[in-house]
GUKEVO-642675 format. One record per atom (N, C-alpha, C, O): residue in three letters; atom name; residue number from 0; x, y, z. Coordinates in steps of 0.001 Angstrom, whole numbers, plus 524288, in hexadecimal, padded with zeros to 5 digits. Last residue first. Layout:
N
(ALA,CA,NUM,(X,Y,Z)) ...
REM end
This chain:
83
(ALA,N,82,(1C441,1C81D,10746)) (ALA,CA,82,(1C2B7,1C2C5,1095C)) (ALA,C,82,(1BE3B,1C27C,10CAC)) (ALA,O,82,(1BCD3,1BE3F,10E77)) (HIS,N,81,(1C063,1D212,0FE94)) (HIS,CA,81,(1C2B6,1D017,1037F)) (HIS,C,81,(1C0BF,1CB25,1049D)) (HIS,O,81,(1BC55,1C9C0,10351)) (LYS,N,80,(1C41B,1D6B0,0F275)) (LYS,CA,80,(1C082,1D46E,0F510)) (LYS,C,80,(1C361,1D1FE,0FA6F)) (LYS,O,80,(1C7E2,1D04F,0FA60)) (THR,N,79,(1C5AC,1E1B2,0E9B6)) (THR,CA,79,(1C830,1DF08,0EE36)) (THR,C,79,(1C379,1DBDF,0F124)) (THR,O,79,(1BF64,1DE36,0F221)) (GLU,N,78,(1C8CE,1E62F,0DCD2)) (GLU,CA,78,(1C4DB,1E3FF,0E0E6)) (GLU,C,78,(1C7E9,1E119,0E509)) (GLU,O,78,(1CBE5,1DE91,0E421)) (GLY,N,77,(1CF57,1E8C5,0D50A)) (GLY,CA,77,(1D076,1EB60,0DA1C)) (GLY,C,77,(1CC82,1E94E,0DE10)) (GLY,O,77,(1CCFE,1EAC2,0E29F)) (ASN,N,76,(1CD0F,1E324,0CCBA)) (ASN,CA,76,(1CB41,1E878,0CC82)) (ASN,C,76,(1CBBD,1EAEF,0D197)) (ASN,O,76,(1C90B,1EEC2,0D2B5)) (PRO,N,75,(1CF67,1D8D7,0CF43)) (PRO,CA,75,(1D256,1DB29,0CAB1)) (PRO,C,75,(1D180,1E145,0CAA3)) (PRO,O,75,(1D4DB,1E423,0C8BA)) (GLY,N,74,(1CFA3,1D751,0DD92)) (GLY,CA,74,(1CD95,1D6CE,0D841)) (GLY,C,74,(1D039,1D99B,0D45B)) (GLY,O,74,(1D36B,1DCE6,0D5CC)) (ASN,N,73,(1D473,1D0DF,0E87C)) (ASN,CA,73,(1D447,1D527,0E574)) (ASN,C,73,(1D2F0,1D3B4,0DFE1)) (ASN,O,73,(1D4A3,1CFC0,0DDBC)) (ILE,N,72,(1D3C0,1CC72,0F4C8)) (ILE,CA,72,(1D218,1CB2D,0F012)) (ILE,C,72,(1D19D,1D098,0ECDE)) (ILE,O,72,(1CECC,1D42A,0EE6E)) (ASN,N,71,(1D7A2,1CA6D,0FF21)) (ASN,CA,71,(1DA63,1CE53,0FBDA)) (ASN,C,71,(1D8EC,1CCEB,0F658)) (ASN,O,71,(1DC7C,1CC2E,0F334)) (TYR,N,70,(1D55C,1BC94,10027)) (TYR,CA,70,(1D575,1C1E4,1022D)) (TYR,C,70,(1D858,1C54B,0FED4)) (TYR,O,70,(1DB76,1C361,0FBB5)) (ARG,N,69,(1CF89,1B012,1021C)) (ARG,CA,69,(1D1C7,1B3DF,0FEA9)) (ARG,C,69,(1D163,1B9A8,100C9)) (ARG,O,69,(1CD5F,1BB2C,102F4)) (VAL,N,68,(1D2E8,1A7A8,10D25)) (VAL,CA,68,(1CF14,1AAF5,10A76)) (VAL,C,68,(1D201,1AE45,10659)) (VAL,O,68,(1D6AA,1AF36,10713)) (GLY,N,67,(1D99B,1A1DA,11349)) (GLY,CA,67,(1D8AE,1A098,10E40)) (GLY,C,67,(1D563,1A353,10AF4)) (GLY,O,67,(1D4C0,1A1F2,10665)) (CYS,N,66,(1DCB0,1A4A4,11D76)) (CYS,CA,66,(1D759,1A1F9,11D1B)) (CYS,C,66,(1D702,1A005,1174B)) (CYS,O,66,(1D3F3,19C63,11689)) (GLY,N,65,(1E770,1A714,11CA4)) (GLY,CA,65,(1E550,1A4EC,12147)) (GLY,C,65,(1E083,1A266,1206A)) (GLY,O,65,(1DFD8,19E13,1226A)) (SER,N,64,(1EAA8,1AA5E,112D1)) (SER,CA,64,(1EDAE,1A629,114F7)) (SER,C,64,(1EB06,1A45F,119FB)) (SER,O,64,(1EC5B,1A00E,11BA3)) (CYS,N,63,(1E1BA,1AE48,10992)) (CYS,CA,63,(1E39D,1AED7,10E8A)) (CYS,C,63,(1E637,1A9AC,11095)) (CYS,O,63,(1E41B,1A562,1100C)) (TYR,N,62,(1E4F5,1B0C0,0FCC0)) (TYR,CA,62,(1E245,1AD5A,0FFE8)) (TYR,C,62,(1E4D2,1AD62,105A1)) (TYR,O,62,(1E988,1AC94,1062C)) (TYR,N,61,(1E204,1BC8D,0F529)) (TYR,CA,61,(1E56F,1B92E,0F843)) (TYR,C,61,(1E28D,1B51A,0FB40)) (TYR,O,61,(1DDEA,1B5DB,0FC48)) (TRP,N,60,(1DF83,1C07D,0E7F4)) (TRP,CA,60,(1DE4C,1C027,0ED8C)) (TRP,C,60,(1E2B3,1BCB9,0F001)) (TRP,O,60,(1E632,1BA90,0ED81)) (SER,N,59,(1DA3C,1C6AA,0DC35)) (SER,CA,59,(1DED0,1C458,0DF50)) (SER,C,59,(1DD5F,1C3F8,0E4FE)) (SER,O,59,(1DA1D,1C70C,0E6BD)) (TRP,N,58,(1D574,1C7B0,0CFAF)) (TRP,CA,58,(1D43D,1C730,0D4E1)) (TRP,C,58,(1D918,1C4B6,0D7D7)) (TRP,O,58,(1DB8E,1C112,0D5E2)) (GLY,N,57,(1D816,1C6EE,0C4E8)) (GLY,CA,57,(1D8F6,1CBFC,0C763)) (GLY,C,57,(1D7E7,1CC1B,0CD4D)) (GLY,O,57,(1D92D,1CFFB,0CFD9)) (PHE,N,56,(1D733,1BD31,0C11D)) (PHE,CA,56,(1D39A,1C166,0BF5F)) (PHE,C,56,(1D39C,1C6A7,0C23E)) (PHE,O,56,(1D01B,1C9F0,0C210)) (GLY,N,55,(1DE03,1B68A,0C66E)) (GLY,CA,55,(1DED1,1B7C4,0C0FE)) (GLY,C,55,(1DAE9,1BB66,0BE55)) (GLY,O,55,(1DB69,1BC7E,0B9AD)) (ASN,N,54,(1DC73,1B5BB,0D08F)) (ASN,CA,54,(1D935,1B213,0CD8D)) (ASN,C,54,(1DA6B,1B387,0C770)) (ASN,O,54,(1D7B6,1B194,0C3FB)) (ASP,N,53,(1E659,1B3F1,0DA31)) (ASP,CA,53,(1E3A1,1B6F1,0D6D2)) (ASP,C,53,(1E0DF,1B37C,0D313)) (ASP,O,53,(1E260,1AEFE,0D244)) (GLN,N,52,(1EBE1,1B3B1,0E758)) (GLN,CA,52,(1E90C,1B10E,0E34F)) (GLN,C,52,(1E688,1B53A,0DF6C)) (GLN,O,52,(1E4D9,1B967,0E11F)) (TYR,N,51,(1F526,1B117,0F14E)) (TYR,CA,51,(1F28B,1B4FE,0ED64)) (TYR,C,51,(1F092,1B204,0E931)) (TYR,O,51,(1F2F7,1AE3E,0E76C)) (LYS,N,50,(1F3C6,1AA99,0FD52)) (LYS,CA,50,(1F4DA,1AA74,0F7E0)) (LYS,C,50,(1F24A,1AEC7,0F4BE)) (LYS,O,50,(1EDB1,1AFF4,0F585)) (GLY,N,49,(1F71E,1B05C,109D4)) (GLY,CA,49,(1F43B,1ACE3,1061D)) (GLY,C,49,(1F600,1AE32,100A0)) (GLY,O,49,(1F8E7,1B1D6,0FF6F)) (GLY,N,48,(1F545,1BB39,112F5)) (GLY,CA,48,(1F839,1B7C0,10F8B)) (GLY,C,48,(1F572,1B4B7,10B90)) (GLY,O,48,(1F152,1B689,109E2)) (TYR,N,47,(1E8BE,1BC5C,11984)) (TYR,CA,47,(1EE87,1BD40,11903)) (TYR,C,47,(1F0CF,1B907,1150E)) (TYR,O,47,(1EEEA,1B4B6,1141E)) (HIS,N,46,(1DE32,1C37F,11F2A)) (HIS,CA,46,(1DFF8,1BF09,11C09)) (HIS,C,46,(1E599,1C064,11A92)) (HIS,O,46,(1E70F,1C4F8,11A65)) (GLY,N,45,(1DBFF,1C78B,12BDF)) (GLY,CA,45,(1DDC1,1C8FB,1268E)) (GLY,C,45,(1E051,1C46C,12380)) (GLY,O,45,(1E415,1C1FD,1253E)) (ILE,N,44,(1D662,1C570,134EA)) (ILE,CA,44,(1DC1A,1C652,1356F)) (ILE,C,44,(1DE91,1C8B2,13036)) (ILE,O,44,(1E28D,1CB62,13052)) (LYS,N,43,(1CCA2,1C3E7,130B1)) (LYS,CA,43,(1CD47,1C7A8,134D6)) (LYS,C,43,(1D2D0,1C91B,1357D)) (LYS,O,43,(1D3F9,1CDA7,1368B)) (ASN,N,42,(1CDBC,1BBD1,12989)) (ASN,CA,42,(1CD00,1C16A,12738)) (ASN,C,42,(1CDDE,1C522,12BF9)) (ASN,O,42,(1CFD4,1C96E,12B10)) (CYS,N,41,(1CEA9,1B332,13031)) (CYS,CA,41,(1D329,1B4D8,12CF2)) (CYS,C,41,(1D297,1BAB7,12B0C)) (CYS,O,41,(1D644,1BDD1,12B01)) (ASP,N,40,(1C3EF,1B355,1337F)) (ASP,CA,40,(1C839,1B3DC,1371B)) (ASP,C,40,(1CD78,1B59D,13451)) (ASP,O,40,(1D029,1B926,13628)) (GLU,N,39,(1BF92,1B0E3,12957)) (GLU,CA,39,(1BDD9,1B57A,12C84)) (GLU,C,39,(1C1F0,1B6EB,130B8)) (GLU,O,39,(1C32D,1BB88,13149)) (ILE,N,38,(1C366,1A705,1276C)) (ILE,CA,38,(1C458,1AB5B,12378)) (ILE,C,38,(1C38F,1B114,12655)) (ILE,O,38,(1C66A,1B4E1,1259F)) (LEU,N,37,(1BF9F,1A143,12F3C)) (LEU,CA,37,(1C57A,1A16D,12E86)) (LEU,C,37,(1C668,1A672,12B5C)) (LEU,O,37,(1C9D0,1A99A,12C9A)) (ALA,N,36,(1B4C2,1A1C4,12DA6)) (ALA,CA,36,(1B6FF,1A3FD,13298)) (ALA,C,36,(1BD2D,1A4D7,131AB)) (ALA,O,36,(1BF58,1A8D2,13348)) (ILE,N,35,(1B484,19C6C,123F6)) (ILE,CA,35,(1B2C6,1A20B,123F9)) (ILE,C,35,(1B515,1A491,1290C)) (ILE,O,35,(1B71B,1A8EC,128D7)) (LYS,N,34,(1B773,1926F,126F8)) (LYS,CA,34,(1BAD7,19599,122F1)) (LYS,C,34,(1B98C,19AEA,1234E)) (LYS,O,34,(1BD17,19E27,12303)) (ALA,N,33,(1AFE4,18FCC,12DC7)) (ALA,CA,33,(1B4C1,1901A,12FC4)) (ALA,C,33,(1B864,19338,12C46)) (ALA,O,33,(1BBCB,1961F,12E0A)) (PRO,N,32,(1A736,18F70,126D6)) (PRO,CA,32,(1A6EE,1936C,12B41)) (PRO,C,32,(1AC7B,193D3,12D87)) (PRO,O,32,(1ADCE,19822,12F32)) (TYR,N,31,(1AA4C,1874E,11FF5)) (TYR,CA,31,(1A9AA,18CC1,11DFC)) (TYR,C,31,(1A9D0,19095,12296)) (TYR,O,31,(1AC5C,194A4,12231)) (TYR,N,30,(1AB05,17E67,126D2)) (TYR,CA,30,(1AF85,18022,12425)) (TYR,C,30,(1AECE,185D1,1225A)) (TYR,O,30,(1B25F,188F3,1231F)) (VAL,N,29,(1A111,17DA1,12C9B)) (VAL,CA,29,(1A61E,17D87,12EC7)) (VAL,C,29,(1A9F7,18021,12B72)) (VAL,O,29,(1AC2F,18408,12D2C)) (ASN,N,28,(19806,17D8C,12653)) (ASN,CA,28,(19747,17ECC,12B97)) (ASN,C,28,(19D0A,17EDF,12EA6)) (ASN,O,28,(19D0C,1804C,1333E)) (LYS,N,27,(19A90,17BBE,11BA5)) (LYS,CA,27,(19715,17FE0,11CDD)) (LYS,C,27,(19759,18162,122C0)) (LYS,O,27,(196F1,18600,12407)) (ASP,N,26,(1A14E,1735A,11C40)) (ASP,CA,26,(1A38B,17828,11A1A)) (ASP,C,26,(19FE7,17CC7,11C0F)) (ASP,O,26,(1A1B9,180E2,11DC8)) (TYR,N,25,(19A65,16BAE,1207A)) (TYR,CA,25,(19F61,16D4A,1233D)) (TYR,C,25,(1A162,172A1,12112)) (TYR,O,25,(1A2FA,175FC,1241F)) (GLU,N,24,(1931A,16B16,1182B)) (GLU,CA,24,(191BE,16CEC,11D04)) (GLU,C,24,(195E8,16EC6,12079)) (GLU,O,24,(19565,172C1,1231F)) (ALA,N,23,(19A19,1679D,10F22)) (ALA,CA,23,(196D0,16C55,10F04)) (ALA,C,23,(1959F,16E10,11460)) (ALA,O,23,(19701,17287,1157F)) (MET,N,22,(19FB8,15EB7,10EE0)) (MET,CA,22,(1A22A,16327,11181)) (MET,C,22,(19E8A,167EA,111D5)) (MET,O,22,(19FC0,16BC0,11477)) (LEU,N,21,(199B3,15776,1088E)) (LEU,CA,21,(19AF3,15653,10DAB)) (LEU,C,21,(19D50,15A9D,11134)) (LEU,O,21,(19CF8,15A3A,115FC)) (GLU,N,20,(19940,15D7B,0FF70)) (GLU,CA,20,(1944D,15C61,10229)) (GLU,C,20,(195DB,15AC6,107C9)) (GLU,O,20,(1936C,15CA9,10B7B)) (SER,N,19,(1A3C3,15DBA,0FC0F)) (SER,CA,19,(1A0BA,162AC,0FD33)) (SER,C,19,(19B9F,161A3,10062)) (SER,O,19,(19A18,164D3,103A4)) (MET,N,18,(1A5A3,15304,0FAD5)) (MET,CA,18,(1A830,155D0,0FF20)) (MET,C,18,(1A592,15A9C,1006B)) (MET,O,18,(1A4F3,15BE8,10502)) (LYS,N,17,(19E79,150F6,0F249)) (LYS,CA,17,(19DE1,14E8F,0F715)) (LYS,C,17,(1A0BA,1511D,0FBC2)) (LYS,O,17,(19E9A,1515F,10010)) (LYS,N,16,(1A38F,15725,0EACE)) (LYS,CA,16,(19DCB,157FC,0EBDC)) (LYS,C,16,(19D05,155CC,0F143)) (LYS,O,16,(19B09,15896,0F4A4)) (GLN,N,15,(1AD6A,152A4,0E9AB)) (GLN,CA,15,(1ACAD,15809,0EBB5)) (GLN,C,15,(1A749,15977,0ED3A)) (GLN,O,15,(1A683,15CBE,0F0A9)) (ARG,N,14,(1AA9F,14899,0E615)) (ARG,CA,14,(1AD47,14937,0EB65)) (ARG,C,14,(1AC91,14E66,0ED55)) (ARG,O,14,(1AB4C,14F22,0F1EA)) (ALA,N,13,(1A66C,14B2B,0DC43)) (ALA,CA,13,(1A2D1,148F1,0E052)) (ALA,C,13,(1A579,148E4,0E5DF)) (ALA,O,13,(1A2BF,14920,0E9D3)) (ARG,N,12,(1AF95,14F89,0D7D3)) (ARG,CA,12,(1AA62,152B8,0D8D1)) (ARG,C,12,(1A718,1504C,0DCAE)) (ARG,O,12,(1A50E,152ED,0E027)) (ASP,N,11,(1B5DE,1466A,0D740)) (ASP,CA,11,(1B73A,14B35,0DA4B)) (ASP,C,11,(1B263,14EC1,0DB24)) (ASP,O,11,(1B1AF,150AF,0DF7D)) (ILE,N,10,(1AFF9,14060,0D0C2)) (ILE,CA,10,(1B122,13E8F,0D563)) (ILE,C,10,(1B289,142EE,0D92A)) (ILE,O,10,(1B0AF,14322,0DD9A)) (GLU,N,9,(1AF3D,146AA,0C780)) (GLU,CA,9,(1AAF3,14531,0C9DA)) (GLU,C,9,(1AB9B,14358,0CFA7)) (GLU,O,9,(1A859,14489,0D2FB)) (SER,N,8,(1BA2C,146FE,0C4E4)) (SER,CA,8,(1B747,14C0E,0C615)) (SER,C,8,(1B29B,14A8C,0C911)) (SER,O,8,(1B1C1,14CEF,0CD27)) (ARG,N,7,(1BC84,13CE5,0C2E2)) (ARG,CA,7,(1BEF1,13F29,0C74B)) (ARG,C,7,(1BBC0,14404,0C890)) (ARG,O,7,(1BABE,144FB,0CD2A)) (ARG,N,6,(1B62B,13B5E,0B967)) (ARG,CA,6,(1B548,1382F,0BE78)) (ARG,C,6,(1B783,13AC4,0C30C)) (ARG,O,6,(1B4DB,13B03,0C70C)) (GLU,N,5,(1BAE4,1422E,0B32D)) (GLU,CA,5,(1B5B7,1431A,0B451)) (GLU,C,5,(1B45F,14034,0B940)) (GLU,O,5,(1B1D0,1423D,0BCC7)) (SER,N,4,(1C50C,13E26,0B25E)) (SER,CA,4,(1C473,1436D,0B449)) (SER,C,4,(1BEAA,1449D,0B639)) (SER,O,4,(1BDBC,14766,0BA07)) (PHE,N,3,(1C287,1346D,0AE38)) (PHE,CA,3,(1C502,13493,0B302)) (PHE,C,3,(1C44A,13A57,0B596)) (PHE,O,3,(1C31F,13AEA,0BA36)) (ASP,N,2,(1BF43,13775,0A40A)) (ASP,CA,2,(1BB70,134C9,0A7E6)) (ASP,C,2,(1BD9A,134EF,0AD10)) (ASP,O,2,(1BA74,13599,0B0A2)) (THR,N,1,(1C398,144BC,0A193)) (THR,CA,1,(1C3C9,13F3B,0A0DC)) (THR,C,1,(1C01F,13C75,0A4E7)) (THR,O,1,(1BE39,13EE0,0A89A)) (MET,N,0,(1BD68,14FE7,09C75)) (MET,CA,0,(1BFA0,14CD5,0A11E)) (MET,C,0,(1BF90,1471C,09FCE)) (MET,O,0,(1BC03,1450A,09D50)) 
REM end
C-alpha cells in the first residue's frame, strides 16, 4: 500500500470503530429487536419477490423484498434451509 492508502485505511478503521462503539447500545436495544420483529411479521405472511443470488459453490437463495431476509436457500446436494 502507498502511504496515502495506509493513512486512509487507518482513518476509515478508526471511524468505523468509533461508529460501532457509539451505536452498540442502540443496536442492541432498538435496532436488532425491531429487525427481528419485522422479519417475524413478514414470515407470517410469507417472504416474497426479491433478488436471486448464488455464491458460486452451489448455494442459491432469494432476498425478500419486504424484510430483506434470505429465503428459499438451496444447497448443492439438495439441502434446504429456511429463513
